[in-house]
GUPAMI-342822 format. One record per residue (C-alpha): residue in three letters; x, y, z. Coordinates in nm, 3 decimals. Layout:
# residues N
NODE  badren       c1       c2       c3
NODE     ALA        X        Y        Z
...
# end
This chain:
# residues 64
NODE  badren       c1       c2       c3
NODE     MET   10.315    7.624    9.701
NODE     ASP    9.959    7.548    9.763
NODE     MET    9.661    7.771    9.646
NODE     ASP    9.628    7.969    9.968
NODE     GLN   10.006    8.078    9.967
NODE     ALA    9.973    8.179    9.595
NODE     ALA    9.665    8.382    9.665
NODE     VAL    9.839    8.571    9.953
NODE     TRP   10.164    8.637    9.759
NODE     LEU    9.952    8.759    9.448
NODE     CYS    9.720    8.982    9.655
NODE     GLY   10.041    9.109    9.864
NODE     SER   10.227    9.203    9.547
NODE     ILE    9.928    9.377    9.408
NODE     LEU    9.868    9.575    9.727
NODE     THR   10.230    9.650    9.749
NODE     THR   10.246    9.792    9.399
NODE     LEU    9.912    9.996    9.442
NODE     GLY   10.091   10.134    9.768
NODE     PHE   10.399   10.247    9.567
NODE     LEU   10.192   10.413    9.315
NODE     VAL    9.989   10.607    9.574
NODE     ILE   10.314   10.722    9.736
NODE     ILE   10.460   10.818    9.406
NODE     GLY   10.142   11.007    9.310
NODE     GLY   10.148   11.194    9.636
NODE     ILE   10.507   11.292    9.589
NODE     ILE   10.436   11.411    9.224
NODE     ILE   10.133   11.623    9.370
NODE     VAL   10.347   11.772    9.644
NODE     ASN   10.628   11.849    9.390
NODE     ASN   10.381   12.018    9.168
NODE     LEU   10.247   12.229    9.451
NODE     LEU   10.588   12.340    9.551
NODE     HIS   10.693   12.416    9.213
NODE     LYS   10.391   12.642    9.161
NODE     TYR   10.404   12.854    9.489
NODE     TRP   10.766   12.817    9.593
NODE     LYS   10.975   13.106    9.512
NODE     PRO   11.340   13.046    9.480
NODE     VAL   11.568   13.141    9.774
NODE     LYS   11.833   13.378    9.639
NODE     ILE   12.133   13.371    9.867
NODE     PHE   12.429   13.451    9.651
NODE     THR   12.285   13.762    9.453
NODE     SER   12.514   14.022    9.317
NODE     ASP   12.422   14.263    9.604
NODE     SER   12.483   14.015    9.875
NODE     TRP   12.863   14.002    9.805
NODE     ALA   13.102   14.143   10.035
NODE     PHE   13.335   14.306    9.768
NODE     ASN   13.053   14.514    9.623
NODE     PRO   13.085   14.885    9.714
NODE     PRO   12.823   15.029    9.945
NODE     ALA   12.535   15.202    9.811
NODE     ARG   12.604   15.572    9.756
NODE     PHE   12.345   15.835    9.802
NODE     ILE   12.309   16.146    9.622
NODE     THR   12.425   16.447    9.794
NODE     GLU   12.320   16.814    9.768
NODE     GLU   12.641   16.885    9.561
NODE     ASP   12.546   16.606    9.319
NODE     LYS   12.204   16.736    9.291
NODE     LYS   12.321   17.067    9.168
# end
């Protein structure tokens, strides 16, 4: 391995590492933004189950 190949290999490894760090930093920033502004999606809440009785509204008799 001569000096030119060693310099290219060193420069390539440094740039590859910096590229990975930039990508990981971007992922962390996007993750923090999603965590701050994303509201959890609640699909299986207690009122979405089929076996819950339907809502009952007050009638005039119950009101008296």
